[in-house]
C-alpha positions as CSV (number, residue, x, y, z in Angstrom):
1,M,113.1,119.7,104.3
2,K,112.7,120.6,108.0
3,S,112.9,117.7,110.5
4,I,109.8,117.2,112.7
5,W,111.3,114.9,115.3
6,T,114.8,114.3,116.6
7,G,115.8,111.2,118.6
8,A,117.3,107.8,118.1
9,I,116.4,104.2,117.1
10,G,117.1,101.6,119.7
11,F,118.3,98.4,118.0
12,G,119.4,96.0,120.7
13,L,122.4,97.7,122.4
14,V,122.9,99.8,119.3
15,N,121.8,103.4,119.4
16,I,121.2,105.2,116.1
17,P,120.6,109.0,116.3
18,I,118.2,110.1,113.6
19,K,116.1,113.0,112.3
20,M,112.6,112.4,111.1
21,Y,111.0,114.1,108.1
22,S,107.5,113.9,106.6
23,A,107.5,111.5,103.7
24,V,104.2,112.7,102.1
25,Q,102.8,116.0,100.8
26,A,99.3,117.2,100.0
27,D,98.2,116.7,96.4
28,E,95.0,118.7,96.3
29,L,94.1,122.3,95.4
30,D,94.3,124.8,98.3
31,L,90.7,126.0,98.4
32,D,89.7,128.9,100.6
33,M,86.4,129.1,102.5
34,L,84.3,132.2,101.5
35,D,81.2,133.9,102.6
36,K,78.4,133.0,100.1
37,K,77.1,136.6,100.0
38,D,80.2,138.6,99.0
39,H,82.9,135.9,98.6
40,A,84.9,137.4,101.6
41,N,87.5,135.1,103.0
42,I,86.5,133.3,106.2
43,K,89.1,133.6,109.0
44,F,89.3,131.4,112.0
45,K,90.4,133.0,115.3
46,R,91.5,131.5,118.7
47,V,89.1,133.3,121.0
48,N,88.9,133.3,124.9
49,E,85.4,132.0,125.7
50,H,85.1,134.5,128.7
51,T,86.4,137.7,127.2
52,G,85.7,137.1,123.5
53,K,89.2,138.4,122.6
54,E,91.6,136.7,120.3
55,V,94.5,134.9,122.0
56,A,98.0,134.8,120.5
57,W,99.7,131.4,120.0
58,D,102.4,132.3,122.6
59,N,99.7,132.6,125.3
60,I,98.0,129.3,124.6
61,V,98.8,126.3,126.8
62,K,97.4,122.8,127.0
63,G,95.3,121.4,129.9
64,Y,93.3,118.5,131.0
65,K,90.1,118.9,133.1
66,V,90.0,117.2,136.5
67,D,87.2,117.8,138.9
68,E,85.9,120.9,137.0
69,R,89.3,122.6,136.9
70,Y,92.1,122.4,134.4
71,V,95.6,121.0,135.1
72,V,98.0,122.9,132.8
73,L,100.7,120.8,131.1
74,T,104.0,122.0,129.8
75,D,106.3,120.4,127.2
76,E,108.5,119.2,130.1
77,D,105.4,117.4,131.6
78,F,104.8,115.4,128.4
79,E,108.5,114.3,128.3
80,K,108.4,113.4,132.0
81,A,105.5,111.0,131.4
82,S,107.9,108.8,129.3
83,P,111.3,110.4,128.6
84,E,112.5,107.2,126.8
85,K,109.6,107.1,124.3
86,S,109.9,110.9,123.7
87,K,113.4,110.5,122.4
88,I,113.9,106.8,121.3
89,I,112.1,104.5,118.9
90,E,112.9,101.3,120.6
91,I,112.6,98.3,118.3
92,E,110.9,95.7,120.5
93,A,110.4,93.0,117.8
94,F,110.9,92.1,114.2
95,V,107.9,91.0,112.1
96,D,106.9,90.1,108.6
97,E,105.5,93.2,107.0
98,S,102.9,91.1,105.2
99,A,101.5,90.1,108.6
100,I,100.3,93.7,109.2
101,D,96.9,94.4,107.6
102,S,96.7,97.7,105.6
103,I,93.9,98.9,107.9
104,Y,96.5,99.6,110.6
105,Y,98.7,101.8,108.4
106,E,98.7,105.5,109.1
107,T,101.5,108.0,108.3
108,P,105.0,107.5,106.8
109,Y,108.2,109.4,107.7
110,Y,111.7,109.4,106.3
111,L,114.6,108.8,108.8
112,E,118.0,110.4,108.2
113,P,121.0,109.4,110.2
114,Q,122.9,112.0,112.1
115,K,126.6,112.2,111.2
116,S,127.8,109.9,114.0
117,S,125.3,107.1,113.1
118,A,125.8,106.6,109.4
119,K,127.4,103.2,109.8
120,A,124.8,101.9,112.3
121,Y,122.0,103.3,110.1
122,S,123.4,101.4,107.0
123,L,123.7,98.2,109.1
124,L,120.0,98.2,110.2
125,R,118.8,99.2,106.7
126,D,120.8,96.5,104.9
127,A,119.9,93.8,107.5
128,L,116.2,94.6,107.1
129,K,116.6,94.3,103.3
130,K,118.2,90.9,103.5
131,T,115.8,89.4,106.0
132,G,112.6,91.0,104.6
133,K,111.6,92.0,108.1
134,A,110.3,95.2,109.6
135,G,111.2,96.6,113.1
136,L,108.2,97.1,115.4
137,G,108.4,99.8,118.0
138,L,106.8,102.6,120.0
139,F,107.6,106.3,120.3
140,V,105.9,109.6,121.4
141,M,105.6,112.6,119.1
142,R,103.5,115.7,119.8
143,T,102.0,114.3,123.0
144,K,100.7,111.1,121.2
145,E,102.2,107.7,121.6
146,S,102.4,105.7,118.3
147,L,103.0,102.2,117.4
148,C,105.3,102.0,114.3
149,I,107.2,99.8,112.0
150,I,110.7,100.6,110.5
151,K,111.5,99.3,107.1
152,P,113.8,100.1,104.2
153,L,112.7,101.8,101.0
154,D,115.6,101.8,98.5
155,E,118.4,103.6,100.5
156,V,116.3,105.2,103.2
157,L,114.7,103.9,106.3
158,V,111.0,104.7,106.7
159,V,109.1,104.7,109.9
160,N,105.4,104.1,109.3
161,R,103.0,104.9,112.2
162,I,100.4,102.2,112.6
163,R,97.2,102.2,114.5
164,F,96.6,100.4,117.8
165,L,93.9,97.6,117.8
166,D,91.5,99.7,119.9
167,E,91.6,102.5,117.3
168,I,90.0,100.2,114.7
169,R,86.2,100.2,114.7
170,S,84.2,96.9,114.8
171,F,82.2,96.1,111.6
172,D,79.6,94.0,113.5
173,D,76.9,96.6,113.0
174,L,77.3,96.6,109.2
175,N,74.7,94.9,107.0
176,L,77.0,92.3,105.3
177,P,75.8,89.6,102.9
178,A,75.4,86.1,104.5
179,A,75.0,84.2,101.2
180,S,78.1,82.8,99.5
181,A,78.8,83.1,95.7
182,K,78.3,80.0,93.6
183,P,81.4,77.9,92.8
184,A,81.0,78.6,89.0
185,E,80.8,82.4,89.7
186,I,83.9,82.3,91.9
187,K,85.8,80.3,89.3
188,M,85.0,82.9,86.6
189,A,85.8,85.8,89.0
190,I,89.2,84.3,89.6
191,E,89.7,84.0,85.9
192,L,88.9,87.7,85.5
193,I,91.3,88.5,88.4
194,N,94.1,86.5,86.7
195,Q,93.5,88.3,83.4
196,L,93.8,91.7,85.1
197,T,96.8,90.8,87.3
198,T,99.9,92.8,86.6
199,D,103.1,94.0,88.4
200,F,102.4,97.0,90.6
201,D,103.9,100.2,89.3
202,I,102.9,103.3,91.3
203,S,104.2,105.7,88.6
204,K,101.4,104.6,86.3
205,Y,98.8,106.2,88.6
206,K,98.2,110.0,88.7
207,N,95.9,112.3,90.6
208,T,93.7,113.1,87.6
209,Y,90.9,114.6,89.7
210,T,92.9,117.6,90.9
211,E,94.0,118.2,87.3
212,A,90.4,118.0,86.1
213,L,89.2,120.3,88.9
214,L,91.8,122.9,88.1
215,K,90.7,122.8,84.4
216,L,87.1,123.4,85.5
217,I,88.2,126.3,87.7
218,K,90.0,128.0,84.8
219,A,87.0,127.4,82.5
220,K,84.7,129.1,85.0
221,A,87.2,132.0,85.4
222,R,86.8,132.6,81.7
223,G,83.0,132.6,82.1
224,K,82.6,129.3,80.3
225,K,79.8,127.0,81.5
226,V,81.0,123.4,82.1
227,A,78.5,120.6,81.4
228,A,78.3,117.8,83.9
229,P,79.5,114.5,82.3
230,H,77.0,111.6,81.9
231,L,77.7,108.9,84.5
232,K,77.8,105.3,83.2
233,V,76.2,102.7,85.4
234,V,78.6,99.8,85.8
235,H,76.5,97.4,87.8
236,S,73.2,96.1,86.6
237,A,71.0,94.4,89.1
238,S,68.8,93.0,86.3
239,R,71.5,90.9,84.9
240,D,72.9,87.8,86.6
241,L,76.5,87.7,87.8
242,M,77.6,85.0,85.3
243,S,76.6,87.1,82.3
244,Q,78.3,90.2,83.7
245,L,81.5,88.2,84.4
246,K,81.5,86.7,80.9
247,A,81.0,90.2,79.4
248,S,83.9,91.4,81.5
249,L,86.2,88.6,80.3
250,N,85.1,89.2,76.6
251,T,85.9,93.0,77.0
252,K,89.3,92.2,78.4
253,S,90.0,89.8,75.5
254,R,89.0,92.4,72.9
255,K,91.3,95.0,74.5
256,A,94.2,92.5,74.6
257,S,93.8,91.8,70.9
């Protein structure tokens, strides 16, 4: 793997040099965009709006418009804005991970200690494991400041970017139900939840859609027509909630037996 960020974790007066690697990878088919007429591949070009000519990556710079003209920024300018945050993930506090709602989570990365920091890395990892806490900090990567948490996952430290509060949209404009469920309905819903409760095992879940899509593509390549499956309607507005809950519980009981 190739590191995407090099810096350090600031842990009190302890400095832990690290390298950051992406912890996730794409799990979908790499589909190309084609012209509908002749299936020619669609190419995107970086074009100068004045000359209409393509511009090479080496000749592209970043700028911000001020009073109808652009102020061009270099990599050095981005680091000068906050040199500390460009090189250090400073842990500002420790929090219970359960206190952070899932809506704030964004992107995870693996952290690898540099040779000189193996002992300090292990110290932070093991201390987080024993306390059940996560480190909360800020850092800058690719011109964007990110709030993040640092937590252990088995033997590796993971830094997970989380969103700022102002990045979360309000749901005030949504048409949400004002009526509450009946106590008997809630009781039966809880019974169904308890019946379906199990230990979480991520290995049980696979991306079956990509597999099914690839199967369809291969069938079309052989000239075979693929029939659309019949969709089963799960919710029925004509039946009351209690009867649907009872039917769900009975279905679960039959499966168990």
